[in-house]
N, C-alpha and C positions, 0 to 999 in steps of 0.2 A: 649582366643580371649579376648579385651580390655571391656570394660562394656558400651558400643554408639552404637545405630542405627545405623552408617555409615551414619548418618546426613551429608548433604553439608557444606563445612569450610569456612570459610570467606577469602576474598580475601584483602591482605593489597595495600591499595593503599599508595607507597612510596612517591612520589612525585609531586606537581602541579611547573607550569611553563606557558612560553607562547613558544606555538608549532613552531618546526624549520622547514615549510613547503617549499617546493620547486618546483619552474616547472614556466615557464612563456609562453604561448604561443605566436607563433609568426605570425606577421600580413601575411595574406596572399601576393600573388603576384598579383592580380590585386589590393589591395590597394596599393601597392606601387610603383606601375606604376601610382595608382591618386595622390601619395606624387611628382611625377616628373612631371605631367602634370597638376599643377595646375589649370591653365587657362581652360587648355580645358575639366578639368573635372567639376569643375564650374559652366562653360556654359551648359555644357548638365544638371546637374544637376536643374542650372537656368530655363532652358527652358522648363523642365518637370515639374518643378514646375508650372510654369506660368498657363503652360496648364490645370492641373490638377485645381488649383485653381481659372481659371476661369470658366471652366465647373460647379466646384460644386457650387461657386454662381449664376450662370444663374440658374439652378436647383433648388437652395434654394428660389431664389426668383420667380419661378414659380410655385412654392410650395405654397408660400405665398400668392400669390395672387388668387389662387385657396382654398383659405380660410383652408388649412388644419393642421395638429397641427402642433407645432414647437419641435424636438426632440434635445435641444441643441446648441452650436454653434459651435462645431467642426466639422473639415472637418476631414474624414479619410483619410490615406494612405497608400499604399501595398509600405515595403520600402524593398531593397535585401540590405542586408550588410555582410559586413565580417562574416564570422560565427564564429571567435574569439572576435570579440566586446564585450564587455560590453553590456546590450543593456539597462541595465541603464542609461548608459550615454547618450543615446538617448534623454532622459527626464532631466538630469541633465546640457549637453550643447546647448541642442536647442530645447528646452520646448515641446517637443512630447510626448503626452501620452502613454503609452507601453500600448495595448487594449490586444495581444495576440501576441505568440512567438510562427512562423508556420515552418516548416521545409524547409531544403535545404536554411538556411542562410535568410530567408524571414520575418517579421515582422511585424503586424497592426498597427501602431499608430494614433493616433488623433491631431491632433493641433488648441485650442481656436481662433487660429491666422489666420483666413480663408484667407487672402493673404499671408500669410506665410513670410510673414516681417520679422519676429528674423529671419528667417531661410536666407532670400536672403543676409542679415547683414552676418551673419556667413559666405555664401559665398563671399561676395567681403573681408572678413578677411582672408580666407584658402589662396585665392590670394594671399595679402602682409603679408602673414604666420605672422599672429598676434595669440598671445598664447590664447586658449581655443577655436583652428578652424579646429585644427589639425585631430579632427576624422572626417571632411568630408570627406576623403580619405576613412574611413571606410563604406560611405555607396555609394554602389555604383551605385544604380540607384533608381528614382520615380518611382515606374510603372505607367503607362498614361494608367490607366485602365479606360477607361470613360464610360466604360459599364461597370464596377463595377463586372463584371465576374470572376476577379482572385480573390478577395478580397473574394466573396458572395461564392465561391469554397472553401474557408477554412474555411467557419463560416458556413455556409449549411452539413447538412448529404447528405453522396450520394442522396437519393433519394427523399430528398427536392429539393438539388441542379438540378434533375433532371425533375424536373417538374415545374419550372421554372418560364418557357414560358408561362405553362395554367396559374399562379394565376392571373388572370381577369377577375376573377368570385366573387361573393355571396358565393361559397360552404363555410360552415365554416371548419376550420382546428383549429387540437389543437397541440399544439408545445411547451417544452421546452426552455424557455430562458437566456441566462445567458449575463450578462451583468459588466461590469468591471468598479469597483469605486476607481484606482489608485489614477487617475488625475498627474500632474505636483509635487505633495507638496512631500516635504522631510524633512526629520530629518537631521538638520545640521550633520556637523561629530562634536563628543566630543571635546572639547577645550584641549589645553596641558598645562599645569603650564610651566611659563617661572621661570629657576631658580633666577629670581632676584623678583618675584611677592611676595606680603604681604599676609596673609591670610586673609583680607581685598580684596584686589581685587582677590583674586582669588575665592574666594564665591562669589562676586559679578558679575563675569565672567561665574559659574554654573549656576547660578541663572539666568542670561542673557538666558543660553543653555537649563535650566529646562523648562520656560516658551516657549521658541521654539520649543521645543519638545510638550509641553502639546497644545500648537498655531495647531500643526499638527494634531493629534490626535481631536482636534476638527473639523479641515476641511475637512479632512476626513468622520467624523460623516456627517460633512450638504451635504458636494459632496456628498456620500449615499442617503438620504434621496432625495436630489435635483434629482438624477434620477431614484429613487423610483416612486415618484410623475409624473415625464415624461412619463412614462410609465403607469399610470395609469390615466393623461389626455390621449391620444395618445388611451388609451382602450376605453374610453369614446367615443371618436370621431365616430372611429369604434364600438359602439356597441358591442367590444368586452367584456371577463370577465376574473378575474384570477381565476383560477380553486385553485390552491395550489400554496404556497411559502415556499423558506427558508427566508424570511425578521424576523431581532429577529436577540438578541445582545447577542457574546459571554458570560461567564460566567462572564469572569473580567469588562463585561460593555463596551468591545470594542465590531466594528461591524466589519464582515468579509470583504475581499477588494472584493467582489464582490458577485453579487444575483441572482439565477434559480429562474424561476416561470413558473408555466407550464400556460399557457395562451389557451381562445378559440378564434377564430377572424377571420375573412372573408379573403377570399385567396388576395382578393385585400388591403384589408389591412394590410396584413402581407407582402406583397410584396413590400406598401410602408416604412412597419417599417424595415425592412433588407436591405433596400436600401440604405434609409435616417440616420437611427441612427447610430452613429459613433462608439457607445460602446460596441456593442455587438460582443462576441467572440465567440458564439458558438448558433446554433439553430437544435434541433435535434427533430423529433417525439418520442411520449414516444414509447419505448420498452417494448414489449409485454415479461411478464414477465413467465417463463416458470418452471413446475417442473416435475420430471419425471413421465410420463405416468403411473398408476398400470396396471399389467399383470397377474393379479392375474388368477389361476385356481383354478376347486373346487377343492381343496386339503380336506383329513380326517380331521374332526373337532380333536383339540385336547385339551384335558381337560386338564386345571392348576390347582393343587394341590401344592400349593406352597402360604405361609402367608406372606406377603409382609407388615412389619411394619413402621411408619412414621420414616422419618430422624431422628437424632439428631435436637435438636429446634436450637442450633449457626450452621446446616449445611448451607454451603453452597447454593447459588440459581443460577439457573440459569436459564436466559430468551429465551424461542424457541418461534422465530420470525417468523411463520408458518402460516399451515393454521385451527389452532386451535387444539384440543388436545381433546382425549375421554376420561374425568376427571374423569370418574368411570371405566374405566377399573380395571380387576381385579390385576393387576402386576403396573399400575401405581396409581390408586386414591390416596393411602396413602401417598404419595411422591407428589402430586398435592399441590402447595401455592393457594386453590381456593380462598383465601378473594384477591388477587392479578391479575384476571384473567380480561381481558380486551378485548374486541375485536375491532378495529378502523377501520374497514368499513366503510364507506359512509352510511347514510341511513339502519342502521341498528344496530341492539339493544347493546348495551357495553357488556350486559352479555349473549350475544350469541359465547358464546368461542368452541363451537364442532364443532369437525371436517365432514365437509360434503364429502369430498372428493371423491368419489367411489371406489371402491373397497380395503377397507381395510383402507383409510386416510394417509393423509401426515408427519404430524404434530406429527401425535400418535409415528409413524413411527420411528421418530427422536428422541421424548421425550424416547422412549426405546433405543435407544440405548444409550444416554446420562447414561442411570442409567444403565445398562446390558452390553452394546457394544455386543459379539457373543455370550454371556453364558447366555442365558434367564435361570432363574430357574426351574423346573419340581416340585420341591419336595422341604418342608423344611420352614423353616423363613429365611426370608430375610430383610436386612435394607440398604434399597437407601444412598448414601454419598450424596446428596443432593435432595432441593426444582428443581421444576420443575415449572415455572413460565410459564405461558399461554399469548400469545399475537398474535390473530388472526389477520392476514394483508390479508388473501386470501381468494377469495370465493368459491364457493364450486365448482366452476372450473377451480379449480390451476389458478386463474389468480389475479392479481392487478387493480382493475378500475381506466381505462384510467383519471380519473379525482383526483389521487392521485399520487402528488411529489416523488417519493421513499424518497429522500433526506430529504424531511421536516418529512415524516412520521418516516421515523428511528430516528431523533432526537427526535420527542414527544416520541417515543417507550423508548427508552432508557434515557433520562430527566425521563420520570413517573416511571421506574421501577431504575434506580438508584440513586432515589432520594427517594423512598419508605423507608417500614419501613426494610427492608434487606439487601439494599443498594448495590444492584444487582450490580456485577464488570464482566460477565463471559455471552456473549449473544451467542447464536448457530442461524446464519441464513443462512438455506439453501434454500436460492432463488435468482433467479440469470433471466437475461433476456436469450431470447432466440436464438441470434445468439452473434457473438464474438464481444467484445469491440472493437471501435474507439481509435485508438494508437495517435490521436492529441493532446490531450489536456484529465488529470485527467479527469472522468466523477463525475457531479455532486453529484451520489451517492457514485460513489468510494471514493473523495475527503472528503463525508460530515463524511464518516466513520472513517478517516484520523484524522479528527477535531475533532469527539468525542471521539479515542482515547485519540488524546492529550490533550486535554479538562479535564477527566475525569477519564484519569487511567483505562478504560474498557476494555475489551479484546474480539472482536468480530472473531468467527469464519467463515470463511464463504467459501463455496462449489464452484467449479472451474466451473459449469455450465454444462451440456448435450452434446452430439452429438444424436440423432434419429434416429430409426433403419431406415426411410425413411423420408423425406421432400420434400412438394411441393416447386417448384422455386418460388422464388429468392433460398431460402436456400434449404442447401447439406444436408441429411444426410446418413447413414453408406452407404444404398447401392448404392445411386446413387455414391459417392466417390467412393466405389470398383468397381463401374460398369463402370466408366470415366476412369478405366486402374490404378486406383492410391492404393493398398493394404494396409494392413493392417501391419505395424504400419505406413508405412510411408506417409498414408492421415493425421494425425495427424500435417505432416509439412505445410498445407495447411492454408491459411489467417483465412479460414471460420470453421476451426478447435481451433482458439486463445480463450483464456482464456473470460469467460462471462460476462459483468457488471454486479455487480461491482466489482469481481474477481481481479481484477485489483488493488485495495488498497494495496497503500504499507505496512499499519500499520493490517489492517485484516491477520491474521493466513490464507491463501487461502488451499482448500484440493481438492488434487486430487485423481481419484481411481485409486487400482490395482486388481489385480485378485488373488483367493489363488492358482489356477495352471491351470492344463490344463486339456482338458475332450475330448474327442471322440467315439461319440456311437450312434449306431443307425442314421445314414446319419446326425447327428452333429457332428463339435467341436467348440470348444471353439477358440475367436479369440487369446488370450494370449500362448504364446508359451513355457511360463515356469513359474514360479512360481516369483508374485510379478510382472507382467509382468505389461504395460499399459492397462488401462483396454479399452474396445475397442471406450467407449461413450465418453471418460476421454478427457476433452479440456486440450488443453494445452498453454504452456508459448513461450517464455519470456513473462513479460511481460511490464508496461510502460519502459521504456528509458534500455531495456535489463536488468531489474530486474529480481532477480531470483522467476521466479513465474511457477508455483503452490510452495509453501514453503513444504510443505510435503505433503502426499499419505497415504490412508489409506485402509481398502479391503473394498471396495463398490460393487464387482462382477461384472460380464461380461456377453456381447451379446454371443451367439452361433449363429452358420451361417453353411450353406447347402454349398454343393462345387458346383450346380451351375451358371450359370452368368449370370442376374444377381443373387444374392445367398439370401437367405431369410434369415434375421436377425430378432431374436425374444429368448424368455425363455422358450424352452419345458420344461415343470413340468417336465422329467424324470429327468433333468440335475439340479437338484435343489441345489447340493451342491455348484457348483459357484455364490451362489445367498447366500448373507449374510441373517441370521436368525434374525429379526424383528420382533418387537410386530405390532398387525395390529389392526386396529381400528372395532371391532365390529357390530356397530350399524346397520348395512343391515348385518348380519350374516358374518359367516366364523370364521376362526378360530381364537383366540386368537394373535397368531402369529407364522410366515412359513417363510418360503423362495421362495419367486414369487416374488420380487422385483428390482431393481440392480438402482445404482445413486451417485452422489458423493452426491447429499444429504444427503446419510446415510455412508459414509468416514467421512463425519465432523463432527459430534457428537462424534465418536468414537475418536479425537482429543481433544472436548469438553471436554470428562470423562478425558482426563488426565490433562488439565488446572481443572477441580473441584479437583481432588488428589491432586495438589499442592496448592489451597488451603486451601485447611484440614492440610495439611503439614506445607504450610508457611503462615498462614492464613492474616499478615500483610504486607509480600512482597509486593511489583509493581506489576501490570499485565505487566508490560515491562521484569520482570525477568519471572515469569511463561512463555510468550513467549521464551526467552531467553533459556528457562532449555528443553520446549518442541522441540524449532529447537534442543536444541544441543543435544537431545536422539534420533534424527534421523538419519539411516542411509538406504545405499546403499544398494541392495541385494547382495548377494555374487557372484553373475554372472556381475555383475558390474565390480568385480574390474580387473585391465588385459587390458582394452577399450586403444584404442587410444585417443589420446586427441579429437578429431574430435566426436567419438562414447561418449564421456564423456559428451562432450555439448551436447548431441541428449537428452542422459539420463536424463540430468538436469534440458534441458526443458519442461520434461516431469513427471519426478517423485522428481522433486527438490532438498532439504537435504535427501530427503529419507524419511525411513516409520519412525515414533515416538515410543517409548518405554514407557511405563510408569511408571516401574523400575527404567529403566535409566535417567527418568525425572524426577523422586523423592526422588530415595535414592543412594548410592553407597554400593559396596562391598570391601572383599579384596582386588579387583584386579583393582580398578577403584575407583580414587576420585574427587569428583568438588567443585570447590572454587567458590562462587557466593558475588558478590557487598550484602554490608549489606543493605544500601537501595536505595532508587531510588536518582541518583544522577546528579547534573546538570552541564554542560558545556557552556561557549560562544566561539564565533568564534575565533578564533588564540589559544583555550587555549588545554594544552596538561598534563592528569593525567597516571601517570604509577605506576603501577600497578606489586608486586612483589611475584614472588610463589617458596621459596628453594625448590631446589632440591635434596631426600636426597639419601649421597655417595650411600647409598650399591644399589638404582637405575640405578646411572651412573655412575658404578664404571667400572674403565676399565676394557676394554677386554671381557666386559659380553657382549652376542648377543643376548640379548631382545632385543623385537621391541617392543616399546612405540609408543600409538595412542593418538596423543595432538588434540583435540579439543578447539577452542575459539570460544563464538559466543557475538555478540554486539547487542542489543537492544535496538535500541532512538526513542525519538518520537519529533517533532515542531512544528510550527505552518506553514499553507501552504498556497499557492497560485494558481489557476486554472489555469491563461494565460498562463504561462510559459510551455516551450520545453523540458527542464533539468529536473531534479532530484535535482541540486543546484538550479536553481529555482524556483522549486516547494513548498521547503522548507525555512526556514527563515534563522537555520543555520542547517549546514550536518555533518555529520561524517564520520571518520572510524579508523582504528588500523592498526598498526604496530609489531609487535614482534623483539627482539633480534635475535642473530644469536648463532650459536652454536660458544660457547667458545668466546662469547663475554659477558665479564662483566659488574654488575650493572651499574657503573659509563661512561664504554664506551658508554654503550645503553643511557645513561641520556644526555653525552654530543652528541649524534646525535638525540634524539628526544626533546630538549627543548633549544630552543634558548637561550643563553649566549655567553662571549668574549672565555672561552674556546677553545679548536681547537678539531675540531670532529675526531674523531677517529674511526676509519672502522676497527673491527675485523670479524674474523671467518664467514660464510659462510653461506647465506640463508636456510634456514629448508624447508625443502620440501612439501611447501605447495599446497592442495588437486586444489585450484582456484588461489591464489596470489593476490597480489595485483594491479599490471595492469594486462590489457587483455589476455595476450600472457606468464606470467610470471609463471603459474601455471599447470596443467596437464588437464586443458580444455579448448580449444582452444577457443577463443575471449569473455570469460564470466568474469567480474571483478566483483569482491565482495563489492566494496564500493558501488553500484548504491545503494540497496535496505537499508531498514530502520532497516532490519536485515541482519546482516554479520557473517555466518560461516564458518570458513574453519578448514581443519583439515591435519595433517600430520603423517605418519608413521618412525618412527626417529628409530635409533640404540639408546638401553640407552646412550652410553658409548658418543655420540653425543651429549644431552644437555645439556644447559648451565648450570654452577653453580645455576642462579636463572634465570629463565623464566621469562621474562617480558615483560608485554603488555602498549603499549602507545595509549590513546585513545586520540584523537585530533577532535576540535572543528573547521567546517570551514564557510567561508563565503557564506551564501544564500541570497536570497533577502532583508532580514534586514539590514537597516544600523543603527538600534537601539542596542547602545554597552550592553543592556541590553538582549537583546532578547537571550535564552537561548533554549537549546535541551535537554532534560531528559535523563536516559540511566541505562541500565543494565548490567554487566558484567557477563560472565559465562569462566571458565577455567578448561577442565577434561585433566588427566592423565589415561590411563589403559594399565596394561600389557597383550597387545594382547594373549602371549603364557601361562597366570595364571602361569608362574614359580615362581613367589614369591609372597608373599602379599604385598601388596604397600600402602592400606590406612593409617596403623597405622605412617608409617615408615614418610608419606606428615606429620601427623598430630600431630607430635615430634617436626618436622623442623621449623612448623609454630609457633608452643608454645614457640619455641627457640626464632625466630623472632623476636614475638611479645613482649617478654619479653626484647629485647636487644632493640626495639625500645622505650618499656614503658622507660626505664632507660637514653636512650638518652636526652629523653625529661624531665624528671627531671632535669638532670645534665645542662641542657641549663636553667631551670626554676633558677636554684640553681645559675647561674651565671648571 
């Protein structure tokens, strides 16, 4: 065997160029009818616009006469548009500010021109077929929503909308308010240099464009400040207050395109605000944060006879954002970075960082799972792989105070620890709301995770949230779901069992829970029917825009049930093998560790443990690569092989990519080889990067019957925009990948992937990817791999069907940003594993890679000599 540690091998980026992208959406039948009937369609829109404008101006005049505070000059409009229309054209062609994209082809916009005179001019131009007005056909209607019922239904949470008629008292309300700050400001298109332009003329043209771009950013900054001040003035009038906010600059000095604030205001003031503020796109009540309630039983106290020594001084740090930690615990104490511990709770001392949660604590258990997983040492000496940092955000009742805005708090935590002496990059966040996340827009909490991961290259591991054994209405627990006729696991398909906020985040690794096996005894049985079945309490996906969520699962235990109807759902002590082995806080007595609680909160830190190992193995790599390798290592259980496409979709909604493996993520062996991109790479919209992996001849030998598992994972991040309704609108630049086919050589693949004057050559057949590029092109019905910011796919391929060079094209695509300098950062991993272990392959791949790199170096030297 070669003298190496089976380390990951570098991916070779072979070629860069402009991506050859395909597809253009067809206009809807209604839009085509509108084009054919320009006069009739224009007349209908004109009447609708006149009605809405007249009523709005009358209402604002009445408010002014009553000396009510101004909320800006904009008029809100609810448009029904062609779903295929790029909503940015509403701003570009009609001077409508896009407040938020909605479902079913609706969009909320605002116009500073209350009389809508510019829009009326476009209507006349549409009738006369004047250039620049054709988009009128794609605006199907302006809703004459004079009571604002339909607009508010899309802005308010269901509970607030239900209470809307009663908002006429002085009763105080606490709500989270999201305000859009995009305006109608645009960065002009990048100029093109003419063939006859002199250097001076071109430099002048570029200078004009750069100044216009700078001016756009300055205008956005001013707009953000103005809208913030408007809300403050409004609150002063109604004697309201800002409890918490997300005001603040990004790391690069720019401002986000929206802000979120938590306010306290009277009901009548809230009603005035939501009816008349044209730029609000979301109003919701603060969500109760839940943590799994402890179900500790009086177990025999276990004596710990182990000596834990401090980690290496340069070991990775993990910030546990939780309920605090028992820092003097015999199994945790030496690994706690006590100098960094901090309590973020309001009106509580910054040094009060203990875990006061009853029956064994919560943050203490999470910290233990990061250090030890399931293997808690009971004797001997042990050196943990990481330093644990303690960020206490929850009180002794397992709650986040209502005065705290989660998104703003999370930013405070991440910045404090990331900019600290240990430059923390890994964060465990086993905290969720108590109910299913809303799917209209990315929540402020989840969007803040995405923003932080993109800005600071950090990795946040997030639990998906739990279903409780029983809940009071309007929430439903497992008992209520089963009693209503929805048995396990089918009740997990219900919308109330969807992921809990903020686990819909695209950038976080969201972790669900699976059971260790089946149990039945003394009148109790597990919900799980086989090993690695979804836990009864683990919330399910999919995520926003049908992205694959959860990302992965880990062992977090399972509830047990009796056979009655309704059943009893609990954690009987005699079934402790069904529960994870976790360290407990002993502040109020009890054993130092036990199997007495379950939850996705304790599955998440086991994935965090893998991230710690990766930072030890690859200390300078990006967190995007850590995420890619964790997802790359995940596998579905054996029982999931051979299912139908519909059954595979159900598995993916519950298990994501499966259960990760620390060995597969961090190293290789004779029969498995993983290639990784060297550094954090960046790509612009329209660009294409091609990577090449030479396949050893002995692996693809004709006639061989070896089966090769090919796995590819793309992990990327980009700037976000909350008010949009698709991943393309949410991300400034979005990405996807494609691979070459069987028997398709490198040059043919390049002709297909990169735009050029050469003829496109289509050779070979597509590999049998599990998910595939389109919704029904793989073996998972209705699932697309290109939606999320982590995109894995895998295929079982006969070795003789592999191409001579396996190639992957990574493509940058147009998101919301029109700035040509906007980029997405990414990492890419590719793995090959010989399933039957018939022959070793690692060294063969290593030799082929060395030869490829040597030949490329010679080519580069020859080009320099020429």
